[in-house]
N, C-alpha and C positions, 0 to 999 in steps of 0.2 A: 504494500500500500504506500504510495508516494504522497508525501505531505507537501503542500505548497506553502511558501512563506506568506505570512499575513503582515499587513501594515496596520498602523493605528487607524487609518481611515477605513480599513476593512471592518474593524471591530467597533468603531465609534463614528459611523458615517454622519456627514452633515445632513441637515434637513432636506437638502436638495437631491440627495443620492438615495439609492435603494439600501435596505438593511443588509447586513452580512448574510451570506448564504447559510442556510440552516446547517448544512454539513460542516462548513468552516466554523460556525458558532459552536457546534457540538464538539468538534475536535479541539478547539481552543479551550472550551470549558473543561474537558477531560484533562488536558495538559495542565491547566492551572490547578485543578483539583489534586493532581498528583504531587505538585510542589507545595500545596497549601498545608503541608504537614511538617512540623519542626524536625522530626527525625529524618525525613526524606531530604529536607534542605541540608541538614548536617551531612548526610551521606554524600550528596552531590558536592558539597564543599570539600569533604575529605578526598574524594576521588579527584577533583579538580586540582588539588594541591599535592597529590601523591606523586612520587617519583614515577616517571613514565605515564602520568595521568591515568592510572588504573589501580584498582584494589580488588582484593577478594574478600569474602565474608570474614575470613580469619583476621583481616586487617581492620575490620570495622567494629567487631564485638567489644574489644577493650575500650577504645576511645569513647564509644557511645554508651557503654555499660549495659548493653542489651544482649540477649541470647542470640545464637545463630539462627534459630527459626524465625525470630522477630525481624532480624536484619534481612533474612531471605524474603520474608513477606514484603517488606518495604521495597527491596530491589525488584521483586516481581511487579509491583505496582508501577515502578519507574520504567521497567522494560516494556510493560503493556502499552505505554504511550511513547515508546521509542526514545526516551530521554537517556537511557543507558544501553550500551551494546555489550554483549557478553561473548566470552571466548573460553571454551573448556580447555584446561591444561591439567592433564592427569585427573585427580579427583576433585580439583578446585575449579570454580568458574571465576574468571577475572572480568571485572566490569570497568568500562570506560564511558566517558560522556559522549553522547551523540551531539557533536557541536552544531550540526545543522538544525537539529530539533531545539537545542538550548537557545540558539540564536533567534528562533521564532518568538520565544518569550521576550527576549531583549528588544526585538523589533516592535513589540506592542507598546513600548514606552519611549521609543525614539521618535 
């Protein structure tokens, strides 16, 4: 599923333009819901600041003080909206930011 970049005018159109397409509005709402959780924001920040810009669950449990299943749940939610990409290495899955998707959030406020 390919996601198109949204601009602020797409989400907050002027009175002279048509409203944002329903599909784009739903996609943007799902994206914002995924990051509207403090733990998920912390996970994204840790991954963004990590060496090689990637982390596995084992790197996240201690700094967040949460269990592996809880971290995995949050990572699953971030992956569902394509904010993180995953790569299996042995028994661990490594997560990295999907910069294209992350930039869609940034573009909403530029």
